[in-house]
C-alpha positions in Angstrom: -50.1 -13.9 -40.7 -46.8 -13.9 -38.8 -44.7 -12.8 -41.8 -43.6 -9.7 -43.6 -43.2 -9.5 -47.3 -41.5 -6.8 -49.2 -40.4 -6.1 -52.7 -36.9 -4.8 -53.5 -33.4 -5.7 -54.4 -30.1 -4.4 -53.0 -27.4 -4.9 -50.4 -27.4 -4.3 -46.7 -28.6 -5.9 -43.5 -31.3 -4.7 -41.3 -33.7 -6.1 -38.7 -37.4 -5.3 -38.8 -40.2 -5.3 -36.2 -43.9 -5.5 -36.6 -44.0 -1.8 -35.9 -41.5 0.3 -37.8 -40.7 2.2 -40.9 -38.4 1.1 -43.6 -37.0 2.3 -46.9 -34.7 0.7 -49.3 -33.0 1.3 -52.5 -33.2 -0.8 -55.6 -35.7 -3.2 -57.0 -36.3 -6.7 -56.1 -38.2 -9.1 -53.9 -37.3 -10.3 -50.4 -38.9 -12.5 -47.8 -38.5 -12.4 -44.1 -40.1 -13.4 -40.8 -40.9 -11.5 -37.8 -38.1 -11.1 -35.2 -35.5 -11.9 -37.8 -33.1 -10.0 -40.0 -33.8 -9.5 -43.7 -31.2 -9.1 -46.3 -31.7 -6.5 -49.0 -34.0 -3.6 -49.1 -35.3 -1.8 -52.1 -37.8 0.6 -53.2 -41.2 -0.9 -52.8 -44.0 -1.6 -50.5 -44.4 -4.3 -47.9 -47.3 -5.5 -45.8 -46.9 -6.7 -42.2 -49.4 -8.7 -40.3 -49.3 -10.0 -36.8 -52.6 -11.0 -35.4 -54.2 -8.8 -38.0 -52.9 -5.9 -40.1 -51.0 -3.0 -38.6 -50.3 0.3 -40.1 -47.1 0.6 -42.1 -44.1 2.1 -40.2 -40.7 2.8 -41.6 -37.7 1.7 -39.7 -34.5 3.8 -39.7 -31.4 2.4 -41.3 -29.4 0.2 -39.0 -31.9 0.2 -36.2 -32.8 -3.1 -34.6 -36.6 -3.6 -35.1 -37.2 -7.1 -33.6 -40.3 -7.2 -31.5 -39.7 -7.4 -27.7 -36.2 -6.0 -27.9 -34.8 -2.6 -27.1 -32.4 -1.2 -29.6 -28.7 -1.5 -28.7 -27.5 1.6 -27.0 -30.9 3.1 -26.4 -31.7 4.4 -22.9 -34.9 4.9 -21.0 -35.2 7.5 -18.2 -36.7 6.7 -14.8 -38.8 9.0 -12.7 -35.7 10.6 -11.2 -34.4 11.7 -14.6 -31.4 9.3 -14.6 -30.9 7.2 -17.7 -30.8 3.4 -17.3 -29.6 0.8 -19.8 -31.8 -2.3 -19.9 -30.2 -5.6 -20.8 -31.7 -7.2 -23.8 -32.3 -10.7 -22.4 -33.6 -9.7 -18.9 -37.3 -9.1 -18.2 -38.2 -5.4 -17.9 -38.8 -3.9 -14.5 -41.9 -1.9 -14.0 -41.3 1.5 -15.5 -42.6 4.4 -13.5 -41.3 5.7 -10.2 -37.9 5.2 -8.7 -39.4 3.4 -5.7 -40.3 0.5 -7.9 -36.7 0.0 -8.9 -35.4 0.3 -5.3 -38.1 -2.3 -4.3 -36.8 -4.8 -6.9 -33.2 -4.2 -5.7 -34.1 -4.9 -2.1 -35.7 -8.2 -3.1 -32.4 -9.3 -4.8 -30.1 -8.4 -1.8 -31.2 -10.1 1.4 -29.7 -8.9 4.6 -26.5 -10.7 5.7 -27.0 -12.7 9.0 -24.0 -12.1 11.3 -22.8 -14.9 13.6 -21.7 -14.4 17.2 -18.0 -13.8 16.3 -18.9 -11.3 13.6 -21.3 -9.5 16.0 -18.5 -9.2 18.6 -16.1 -8.0 16.0 -18.6 -5.4 14.7 -19.3 -4.3 18.2 -15.6 -3.8 19.0 -15.1 -1.9 15.8 -17.9 0.5 16.6 -16.5 1.0 20.1 -13.0 1.6 18.7 -14.3 4.1 16.3 -16.1 5.9 19.1 -13.0 5.8 21.3 -10.7 7.4 18.8 -13.2 10.0 17.8 -12.3 13.4 19.3 -15.9 14.5 19.4 -17.1 11.5 21.5 -19.9 12.1 24.0 -18.9 9.4 26.5 -15.8 9.3 28.7 -12.9 7.4 27.2 -12.5 5.2 30.3 -16.1 4.0 30.0 -15.6 3.0 26.3 -12.4 1.2 27.2 -14.3 -0.8 29.9 -16.9 -1.8 27.3 -14.2 -2.9 24.8 -12.4 -5.0 27.4 -15.7 -6.6 28.4 -16.4 -7.6 24.8 -12.8 -8.9 24.4 -13.2 -11.1 27.6 -16.0 -13.0 25.8 -13.6 -14.1 23.0 -12.7 -17.7 22.8 -9.1 -17.0 21.8 -6.6 -15.3 24.1 -5.9 -11.6 24.2 -2.3 -12.3 23.0 -3.7 -13.9 19.8 -5.9 -10.9 19.3 -2.9 -8.5 19.7 -1.2 -10.5 16.9 -3.7 -9.2 14.4 -3.7 -5.7 12.9 -7.1 -4.7 14.1 -6.5 -6.2 17.5 -3.1 -4.4 17.9 -4.8 -1.1 17.1 -7.6 -1.7 19.5 -5.4 -2.6 22.4 -3.1 0.3 21.8 -6.1 2.7 21.9 -7.2 1.0 25.2 -3.7 1.6 26.7 -3.7 5.2 25.6 -7.2 6.2 26.7 -7.7 3.8 29.6 -7.1 4.4 33.3 -4.6 2.8 35.6 -6.8 -0.1 36.4 -7.3 -0.9 32.6 -3.5 -0.8 32.0 -2.9 -2.9 35.0 -5.5 -5.5 33.7 -3.9 -5.6 30.3 -0.4 -6.0 31.8 -1.6 -8.9 34.0 -3.3 -10.6 31.1 -0.4 -10.2 28.6 2.5 -10.7 31.0 3.2 -14.3 30.2 2.9 -13.7 26.4 5.2 -10.6 26.2 8.3 -12.6 24.9 6.1 -14.1 22.1 4.5 -10.7 21.3 7.9 -9.1 21.2 8.8 -10.9 17.9 5.3 -10.5 16.4 4.6 -8.2 13.5 1.7 -6.4 15.2 2.3 -7.6 18.8 5.6 -5.8 19.3 3.9 -2.4 18.9 1.6 -3.4 21.8 4.6 -4.3 23.9 6.2 -0.9 23.3 3.0 0.9 24.1 2.6 -1.2 27.2 6.0 -0.1 28.4 5.1 3.5 27.8 1.8 3.6 29.6 2.3 1.3 32.6 5.0 3.6 33.9 3.1 6.8 33.3 1.9 9.0 36.2 0.3 12.4 36.5 2.3 15.2 34.8 0.6 18.0 36.8 1.9 16.9 40.2 4.5 14.7 41.9 3.6 11.0 42.0 2.6 9.7 45.4 4.4 6.9 47.2 1.7 4.5 46.2 2.0 5.5 42.5 5.7 5.1 42.6 5.4 1.6 44.1 2.8 0.6 41.5 5.1 1.9 38.7 8.0 -0.1 40.0 5.9 -3.2 40.3 4.6 -2.8 36.8 8.1 -2.4 35.3 9.4 -5.4 37.3 6.6 -7.6 35.9 7.0 -6.2 32.4 10.8 -7.0 32.4 10.5 -10.5 33.8 10.3 -12.0 30.3 13.6 -10.4 29.1 16.1 -12.9 30.4 18.2 -15.6 28.9 17.0 -17.2 25.8 14.0 -14.9 25.4 16.3 -11.9 25.5 18.7 -13.3 22.9 15.8 -14.4 20.6 14.3 -10.9 20.8 17.6 -9.1 20.3 18.4 -10.9 17.0 14.9 -10.4 15.6 14.0 -7.2 13.7 10.8 -6.6 15.7 12.3 -7.9 19.0 15.4 -5.7 18.6 13.1 -2.7 18.2 11.5 -3.5 21.6 14.9 -4.1 23.3 16.0 -0.7 21.8 12.9 1.0 23.2 13.5 -0.5 26.7 17.2 0.5 26.7 16.5 4.1 25.8 13.3 4.4 27.9 13.4 7.0 30.7 11.1 4.8 32.8 13.6 1.9 33.0 16.5 2.3 35.5 20.1 2.5 34.5 21.1 -0.8 36.2 18.3 -2.7 34.4 19.4 -1.2 31.1 23.0 -2.3 31.7 21.9 -5.7 32.8 20.0 -6.3 29.5 22.8 -4.9 27.4 25.5 -6.8 29.2 23.6 -10.1 28.9 23.9 -9.7 25.2 27.3 -8.1 24.8 29.3 -9.8 27.5 30.1 -13.5 27.2 28.9 -15.6 30.2 32.5 -16.9 30.9 33.6 -13.3 31.5 30.4 -12.1 33.3 30.6 -15.0 35.9 34.3 -14.4 36.7 34.2 -10.7 37.1 34.1 -9.3 40.7 31.5 -6.6 40.1 27.8 -7.2 39.7 26.7 -7.5 36.0 25.5 -4.1 34.8 27.2 -2.1 37.5 29.6 -0.4 35.0 29.2 0.6 31.4 30.6 -1.8 28.8 33.4 0.5 27.5 34.5 1.0 31.1 34.6 -2.7 31.6 36.7 -3.2 28.5 39.2 -0.6 29.7 39.5 -2.0 33.2 43.0 -2.5 34.4 42.2 -5.8 36.1 40.8 -7.3 32.9 43.0 -10.2 31.9 44.2 -10.6 28.3 42.2 -13.9 28.1 39.0 -12.1 29.1 39.8 -9.2 26.7 40.2 -11.6 23.8 37.0 -13.5 24.7 35.1 -10.2 24.8 36.5 -9.0 21.5 35.6 -12.3 19.8 32.1 -12.2 21.3 31.5 -8.6 20.3 32.6 -9.4 16.8 30.2 -12.3 16.6 27.3 -10.1 17.9 28.1 -7.3 15.4 28.3 -9.7 12.4 25.1 -11.4 13.4 23.4 -8.0 13.7 24.5 -7.2 10.2 23.1 -10.6 8.9 19.8 -9.9 10.6 19.7 -6.3 9.2 19.6 -4.6 12.6 21.9 -1.6 11.9 19.0 0.8 12.2 18.8 0.4 16.0 20.9 2.5 18.3 21.5 -0.3 20.8 23.4 -2.2 18.1 25.5 0.9 17.5 26.7 0.6 21.1 28.0 -2.9 20.2 29.8 -1.5 17.1 31.3 1.3 19.1 32.7 -1.0 21.8 34.1 -3.5 19.3 35.7 -0.9 16.9 37.6 0.7 19.8 39.4 -2.5 20.8 39.5 -4.3 17.4 42.7 -4.8 15.4 43.1 -3.5 11.9 42.5 -7.0 10.4 39.3 -7.4 12.5 38.1 -3.9 11.4 38.7 -4.7 7.7 36.8 -8.0 8.1 33.9 -6.2 9.7 34.0 -3.4 7.1 33.6 -5.9 4.2 30.3 -7.1 5.7 28.8 -3.9 7.0 29.9 -1.0 4.7 26.7 -1.5 2.7 24.7 -0.5 5.8 27.2 2.0 7.1 24.9 5.0 6.5 22.6 3.6 9.3 25.4 4.1 11.8 25.2 7.9 11.3 21.9 8.1 13.1 23.6 8.0 16.6 26.8 9.2 18.2 28.0 5.7 19.1 27.3 4.6 15.5 29.2 7.7 14.2 32.2 6.8 16.3 32.2 3.3 14.9 31.8 4.8 11.4 34.9 6.9 11.8 37.1 3.9 12.5 35.5 1.7 9.8 36.1 4.5 7.2 39.8 4.4 7.9 40.1 0.7 6.7 37.5 0.8 3.9 38.7 0.2 0.4 38.4 2.8 -2.4 35.5 0.9 -3.9 33.7 0.8 -0.6 34.2 4.5 -0.1 32.9 5.2 -3.6 29.8 3.1 -2.9 29.3 4.9 0.4 29.4 8.3 -1.3 26.7 7.1 -3.7 24.6 5.8 -0.8 24.8 9.2 1.0 23.7 11.1 -2.1 21.3 13.8 -1.2 22.2 13.8 2.5 25.6 15.5 2.6 24.1 18.9 3.4 22.2 17.6 6.3 25.1 15.5 7.6 27.5 18.6 7.4 25.1 20.6 9.6 24.4 17.8 12.1 25.8 17.9 15.6 27.0 14.3 15.4 27.7 13.7 11.8 29.8 16.8 10.9 32.8 15.0 12.3 32.1 12.1 9.9 32.2 14.6 7.0 35.6 15.9 8.2 36.8 12.3 8.3 35.4 11.6 4.8 37.3 14.6 3.5 40.4 13.4 5.2 40.4 9.7 4.1 39.0 9.6 0.6 41.7 9.8 -2.1 39.4 10.3 -5.0 38.9 14.1 -4.6 37.0 14.2 -7.9 34.4 11.9 -6.5 34.1 14.2 -3.4 33.7 17.3 -5.6 31.0 15.7 -7.6 29.0 14.3 -4.7 29.7 15.8 -1.3 30.9 19.3 -2.3 28.4 19.6 -5.2 25.5 19.3 -2.6 27.2 21.8 -0.4 27.4 24.4 -3.2 23.6 24.3 -3.6 23.3 26.2 -0.2 26.8 27.1 0.8 25.7 30.3 2.7 23.7 28.2 5.2 26.7 26.0 5.9 29.1 28.9 6.3 26.9 30.4 9.1 25.9 27.0 10.6 27.1 26.0 14.0 28.6 22.7 12.8 28.8 23.2 9.0 31.4 26.0 9.2 33.8 23.6 11.0 33.7 21.1 8.1 34.7 23.9 5.7 37.3 25.4 8.1 39.0 22.0 8.4 39.5 21.8 4.6 41.2 25.2 4.6 43.2 24.8 7.9 43.2 21.1 9.0 44.1 20.2 12.5 44.4 23.8 13.8 44.5 23.7 17.6 43.0 27.2 17.8 40.0 26.3 15.7 39.2 22.7 16.6 38.7 20.9 19.8 40.9 17.9 20.9 37.9 15.6 20.2 37.6 16.8 16.6 41.3 16.5 16.0 41.4 13.0 17.5 38.5 11.8 15.4 40.1 13.1 12.2 43.5 11.7 13.1 42.3 8.1 13.6 44.4 5.5 11.7 43.6 5.3 8.0 45.9 2.6 6.4 43.9 2.5 3.1 44.4 6.2 2.4 47.5 6.5 0.2 47.4 10.1 -1.0 49.6 12.7 0.7 47.5 14.9 3.1 48.9 18.2 1.6 48.0 17.1 -2.0 44.5 16.1 -0.9 44.1 19.5 0.8 45.2 21.5 -2.2 42.8 19.6 -4.5 39.8 20.1 -2.2 40.7 23.8 -1.6 40.8 24.3 -5.3 37.2 23.3 -5.5 35.9 25.2 -2.5 37.9 28.4 -2.5 35.9 30.3 -5.1 32.4 29.6 -3.7 33.4 30.2 -0.1 35.2 33.5 -1.1 32.0 34.6 -2.9 29.9 34.0 0.2 32.3 35.9 2.5 32.6 38.9 0.1 28.8 39.4 0.1 29.0 40.7 3.7 32.4 40.2 5.3 31.4 42.2 8.4 28.5 39.9 9.0 30.8 36.9 8.8 33.2 38.6 11.2 30.4 39.4 13.7 29.0 35.9 13.5 29.9 33.4 16.2 30.5 30.6 13.8 31.5 32.1 10.4 34.3 34.1 12.0 36.3 30.8 12.4 35.8 30.0 8.8 36.9 33.6 7.9 40.1 33.1 9.9 40.7 29.7 8.4 40.3 31.1 4.9 42.6 34.1 5.5 45.2 31.9 7.1 45.3 29.8 3.9 45.4 32.8 1.6 45.5 36.5 2.8 43.0 38.0 0.3 43.5 41.7 -0.3 40.1 42.2 -1.8 38.4 40.6 1.2 40.4 42.8 3.6 39.3 45.9 1.6 35.7 44.7 1.7 35.8 44.1 5.4 37.2 47.6 6.2 34.8 49.3 3.8 31.9 47.6 5.5 33.1 48.6 8.9 33.5 52.3 7.8 30.1 52.3 6.2 28.5 50.8 9.4 30.1 53.4 11.6 28.8 56.3 9.4 25.2 54.9 9.3 25.1 53.9 13.0 26.7 57.1 14.4 29.0 54.9 16.5 30.7 51.7 15.4 27.8 49.3 15.0 28.6 45.6 14.5 32.3 46.5 14.5 32.3 47.0 18.2 30.5 43.7 19.0 32.4 41.2 21.1 32.4 38.6 18.3 33.6 41.1 15.7 36.5 42.3 17.9 37.5 38.7 18.6 37.6 38.1 14.8 39.6 41.3 14.2 42.2 40.3 16.8 42.5 36.9 15.2 43.0 38.4 11.8 45.6 40.8 13.1 47.6 37.9 14.3 47.3 36.1 11.0 48.3 39.1 8.9 51.6 38.4 7.1 54.6 40.8 7.4 54.5 41.9 3.8 50.8 42.6 3.4 51.3 45.8 1.5 48.0 47.3 0.4 46.2 44.6 2.3 47.5 45.9 5.6 44.4 45.3 7.8 45.9 47.1 10.8 46.6 50.4 8.9 43.3 50.4 7.0 41.3 49.6 10.1 42.9 52.4 12.1 42.7 55.1 9.5 39.2 54.4 8.1 37.3 53.0 11.0 38.8 53.8 14.4 40.7 57.1 14.2 37.6 59.1 13.0 35.7 57.9 16.1 38.4 57.4 18.6 36.3 58.3 21.7 33.6 55.8 20.7 36.2 53.1 19.9 38.0 53.6 23.3 34.7 53.2 25.3 33.7 50.1 23.4 35.2 46.7 22.9 37.2 48.1 20.0 39.6 49.3 22.8 41.0 45.8 22.7 41.7 46.2 19.0 43.5 49.5 19.7 45.5 47.8 22.4 46.5 45.1 20.0 47.6 47.7 17.5 49.7 49.5 20.1 51.4 46.2 21.2 51.9 45.3 17.5 54.1 48.3 17.1 55.2 49.6 13.8 53.9 52.7 12.1 50.3 52.0 12.9 51.0 51.3 16.6 52.9 54.5 17.0 50.1 56.4 15.3 47.5 55.0 17.7 49.6 55.7 20.8 50.2 59.3 19.7 46.5 59.9 19.0 45.5 58.6 22.4 48.1 60.8 24.1 46.9 63.9 22.3 43.3 63.3 23.2 44.0 62.0 26.7 41.6 64.4 28.6 38.7 63.9 26.2 39.2 60.1 26.3 39.3 60.0 30.1 36.1 62.1 30.3 34.4 59.7 27.9 35.6 56.7 30.0 34.1 58.2 33.2 30.8 59.0 31.5 30.7 55.4 30.2 31.3 54.0 33.7 28.4 56.1 35.0 26.3 54.5 32.3 27.2 51.0 33.6 29.4 50.2 30.6 32.4 48.0 30.9 35.6 50.0 30.3 38.3 47.4 31.1 39.7 47.7 27.6 39.9 51.5 27.9 41.8 51.3 31.2 44.3 48.8 29.8 44.8 50.9 26.6 45.5 54.1 28.6 47.9 52.2 30.9 49.7 50.7 27.8 50.1 54.2 26.3 51.6 55.5 29.5 54.2 52.7 29.6 57.8 53.7 28.7 57.9 51.5 25.6 55.0 53.4 23.8 55.6 56.2 21.4 
């Protein structure tokens, strides 16, 4: 029969199969059918029959025993040794070798049939992969020819293809690896669509690469006359689309402005063409048509400063530049250098009210202006009219960049301006100066960083700073209300200790460094530090003993620094008398070496300085006159410059010397 019977009583659930073993606890009777679950199991015996009697098998507790089903969680291993979990309601595959399973999978996954367009796309993709592979076996020009041949079979235009990501990448690769005929063909095909591609997400990259490669000639030789003519023709055809409405549309678009920026700063494009493009945007038509010169013949700033420019034209240009700048801010174009030129020109001629109005709109993006020199010039003027809140937000936006800005050849002036205009010195100490402290030694010996620190200790010093730096720091700042001397004292209070520690580590190194010597002079002019003087003299004496001569003390940079410090030494220096210490401990023990080196200029300065030290130097030179003259002659034979020694001997012989 198709039934199972068992005796027993108890609790629990289990499923039985015709083949299996089972044990239960308790006494009782229970009935069940094949392929079904039975409740209760107890101690007893049961008989099973399915198409006849089968031997009794005991089922483990909790194991599914229904016929035709695999127990949940059980696994069967294939021929390869990898386990496989069979679904309970799916017919079993032939069990045996791995090939049987693969054969069944192949039957379920028929091959995809590609259409004509998909075949072309696959072909282009394969050719593109071959082209960019450095280990390709075929010549790149042959692969480019194959790609262009496939692209010619497309129903859509090449410009539409360039507007897609894959199409943009393929065409860029063709421009890079193709020959002159390939680049010429792409230019001819895309020439009419360049204005449209300029404002496209992927197409504008193709336009920039097109500009780059159509003007390229051999780098190993001078281009021939034919190549120069071809380059000129290519550039002329490329720039045909950048006129009038197309140019303005591109300039005020984030992708188009990137292309215009690339054209303006391209070495391949001529200066007149660059100015023509820029003036078409920055100069109003009413002014351009009435000016006697050809548009683009002069720079914009020179045009604004022309003496024959009427007040009406100047006002019209100011209003137009303001409109261009504000529109560039609205379109988020402050990241492009060509926009910075507009800001620079406008800020130079704008009134205080116009600058304040522009600052309200653009101070949120002011950090972008620091990426170029024209932008930094505009930043300096905008910072003077910015409110305290705008300056505070600016310091937060520049967080993490103050060290790089202080050591940058363009932006170090902006850091000087920031230290000059911000009234909240606590904010500066927690932001700008805190970042400087992390690596102050690098700034002290940096070409531009030391100037920022020197300005804080000795601002507007004509001996330390150029007229340009002084002019930039002295621009109008109507929103800065704190007294300059108070601001200086508060900033010096923060910087003095850390800078002093760096200088004390090796004062002779600072004196012999081309850049740090200016900071050393600025620090000593602010506060004549006796401990620093002692450390400098001790380092010089130690260097002379170790070197056998005078070492770094006789270098041109070190002697210049010593001469500057001697001028800065106050009258009542007392124990910090640099002149006396330098003579007694460094120069007098090695007078012959000092006279035949650049230290002769230091000795000459001591003689002219007079006083007790000057008299001692003059007397020592007179006593050792013969030895010193012999040393000078020997130095001349060794091709050494002894101009300082000759001047020193002449000064000692003068009637005014001791």
